[in-house]
C-alpha positions in Angstrom: 0.0 0.0 0.0 1.2 3.5 -0.9 2.1 5.7 2.1 0.4 9.0 2.3 2.4 11.9 0.9 2.7 14.9 3.3 4.3 17.4 0.8 2.3 20.4 -0.4 0.6 19.9 -3.7 -1.6 21.8 -6.2 -4.4 20.4 -8.2 -4.2 18.8 -11.7 -4.9 22.1 -13.4 -1.1 22.7 -13.0 -0.7 20.2 -15.9 -2.7 22.3 -18.4 0.2 24.3 -19.8 2.8 21.5 -20.0 0.3 19.0 -21.4 -0.9 21.5 -24.0 2.5 21.4 -25.5 2.1 17.7 -26.1 -1.6 17.3 -26.8 -3.9 19.3 -29.1 -6.8 19.1 -26.5 -7.1 20.2 -22.9 -6.1 17.0 -21.1 -7.1 18.3 -17.7 -10.8 17.7 -18.8 -10.0 14.1 -19.6 -11.2 11.4 -17.3 -8.5 9.1 -16.0 -8.7 5.7 -14.2 -6.1 5.0 -11.5 -4.3 1.8 -12.0 -3.9 1.2 -8.2 -7.5 1.8 -6.9 -9.6 2.1 -10.0 -10.9 5.6 -9.1 -12.0 7.7 -12.0 -12.1 11.4 -12.3 -10.9 14.4 -14.3 -7.1 14.9 -14.6 -7.7 18.3 -13.0 -8.6 16.6 -9.7 -5.2 14.9 -9.4 -2.7 16.1 -6.8 0.4 17.5 -8.6 3.7 17.7 -6.9 6.2 20.2 -8.5 9.3 19.7 -6.4 10.6 16.7 -8.3 12.7 17.0 -11.4 9.3 17.2 -13.2 5.6 17.1 -12.3 4.3 14.1 -10.4 0.5 13.6 -10.3 -1.0 11.4 -7.6 -4.5 9.9 -7.2 -6.5 11.8 -4.6 -8.1 8.4 -3.6 -5.1 6.3 -2.9 -2.1 8.6 -3.4 -0.7 6.3 -6.2 1.4 7.9 -8.9 -0.9 8.3 -12.0 1.5 10.2 -14.3 4.9 11.9 -14.5 5.8 14.6 -16.8 9.4 15.9 -17.3 10.3 18.6 -19.7 13.8 19.1 -21.2 15.0 21.8 -23.6 13.7 20.0 -26.7 11.8 16.9 -25.4 9.0 16.0 -23.1 8.7 12.6 -21.3 5.2 11.5 -20.2 4.9 8.4 -18.1 1.2 7.2 -17.8 1.9 3.7 -16.4 -0.2 4.5 -13.3 -3.2 5.3 -15.5 -5.4 2.4 -16.5 -7.2 4.6 -19.1 -7.5 8.2 -20.3 -10.8 9.3 -21.8 -10.2 12.5 -23.8 -13.1 14.7 -24.9 -12.6 15.9 -28.5 -13.5 19.5 -29.5 -16.8 19.7 -31.4 -18.1 16.3 -30.2 -21.1 15.9 -28.0 
């Protein structure tokens, strides 16, 4: 079981700018499913820690790592192995 993290965090909206550089849609509105506990919710509700070498987003339900994003000068690394699925709404659909 993952130990609770006591560091200060911000919400998943902190991922909007960095993820906009990678995706053509606002991924913070996407619904993710946590690999550890199965919780679903918008990416904007994740707890994002910014003190690491990149951004680390944790599930508010179980504190499991859902995604990691690290930006370099000419590359971005996105690790989604803590995400079971990512449902992304497309512009103009609905």
